[in-house]
Steps between C-alpha positions, in 0.01 A plus 500: 500500500661826389458799731631855466646684796323826578717810512586596856373176652736306728613149415302363793171663401559395143552140622176506699303631201650232277412227751142625531463502123636146480263377773205652316612355167552148635214517755718387789512635860781759553629313805576193291703712260689677779590164652616370163729799446643470851586135436653592165717769657619256767594259223689774310684614815617148570616464141715811549629472858476131595240227477532389863439843653184554704355796309151648513340775293203711602315740270313786665140470368437873546797669338667227294839509673665167573746389767752218482597347833753234593464284811777303672522280809713624790764235590825479693703359212401584144521210254274641227535880467200515265268363770678574828652800687713520813377674813723806466382580147141419593505759780603766249162434340304437820671590831275254688580202275613174659609159379203315352325813378438595138607847392367672190640798316398683189739466210522686168326321217786564261478460126358175373689335219330401176473135606359593841249740345388239246458243776294748702279566199438126457404468868254792469339355186470159662335651808263701282394186315446321832299796628284497188434127548399560860264781397339283231472201735337709773262660252378175349492328840256775602305435178490121536141376456420799278426526129762637264493599134793428274613414152653174379860564393605143424392136518738246659414129511130580491530755782417866440751758621299812582623857539310642799691824538806490724568132446409197293256238624443138405164359400565127476304273270342333806359834615342583165141417415451235230385758246792739564726521196717804557729652242780754537348844547170379648367700794387278786351523847621254764513433874824536700513154656852507647810719532833325561834657585774341289861589425427708191218689669130446574312248290127563463275208411160567343184291474179512302363174647509594869156547663612840626545614139122478473460669839710800391310525171172517695644772723587702189169441325263538799544819708287355780757220544790745504318715756431199723120522470495163326731230635640211298482210743645220286620418149539164325646497153608271219682758292375542146196281555281605791505683832267544795510803725300549820403855596302674771389856559564688822219738408157339481394761245767392252458182298838321502441289191334778302786739572756245381306428182441867422233665289424281198784272617771748398725442801499123482543508123817708536637233733404218266674681214820541707492133598453374145137387534559322832152435641422665833235409758426765763322356803373650821701407808300400806600438860286185495716236329194318365378809312854587387549149360168522314601834352845367408346219293327749270375504234341172612199505731536344845214349701669438833842496660608298804819618671731341756678808633749299706643315198401767241317238295174570316233295324318685224177395328405648164203438267539197275551715192763718670757236601726532196484882523591492870798274438605678183711386206766263632393597853610863459200670663506278808879526524500879491212516750696283742808725466291814538328386820777287647251216551484146368183480290317177415228562238207271431180528302163488676440139395851392603464655847149365561609224738801677657510514879715771659654467843441752777816698414330644193281808501253507209391824332240535228608744232237736359721662239848633435654831396756485224613625162670276245659617179443145372129573471360711221298795624125457463350687209200721583169355388335681208182695587176310461303576183128579531267216402340705224789666322260700283315646795526873529707639786287709736697789647437542871418854603770661713409529861 
């Protein structure tokens, strides 16, 4: 970074201004840079005067001046003059010194040779790079579990390397949805699943299959969720295929499901578009596990639910024509409902459960209906208005009241 010295400004003030500019440019804390320069100056001093000397450098943070100090142990017989000093010489520095003490005196910095100056520069640059890594690591550690936007800059072994600003992130093939087929230059949205500190700096791992990816999308799409009026109680997801999300409203005047769906389904449609047509069921959470299980099995109808709260086992009865819908293709609906509720769910049709006898550990609840929305179901079309029986009959205009 090239800087120009202002006319009349001292070297120290000029140094402080240059350091502040560098901190702003690299987005690193000034203290980290001061420490790096102090270590570099110590290294340069030792290159010039002796590697085994005990030298320290301190830069005044207010005025930019720096002080070089040398410390030596007070001993009776000196064997290493670079590290030790006899009592007589020590008392010239500190009249109260005694054997076993450490005396410190300020020494002139001297002129650094070209090799020493180059070495100091390398130390500073290394410390700056380390400081930048720390800043990036701390930033993305704070943003773990958040959504980020980025662009794909290369594909390596099926994994997408994504530029997310201050660093590159990895979206592995396992964390992509089946329909994801990213190319270089594509803009993507992903969930920060993990941030690791490695030798070369922080490594950010992204995911588009994580259940919290859907949670963050809902928070972005539904203001009531972001504001905490509507709570997302649970999510179960098979990325790219289908997801179930349980919601509840903390305000009885606000419909949780309706708010998530949005007017004319605009909010949920935006989510479906982002997820590549992944089907989404929004169900109403309930404190009663029997009702919650019935809601979770939507879009199928449920007649009754028996729950054993000690073992978290349930027995569900559905109408005869609803069994395949309740179980779902390859068991998907039942599987997601079990993950959503955290209960083991055994589903039977009305005829299959006719002779079942439940032990006393089960509590049976009859289900009157369930609240849900499913993007797997086509919205009902409004019925056309009824035509009058005699289409040729004249319309009689009613007088205005």
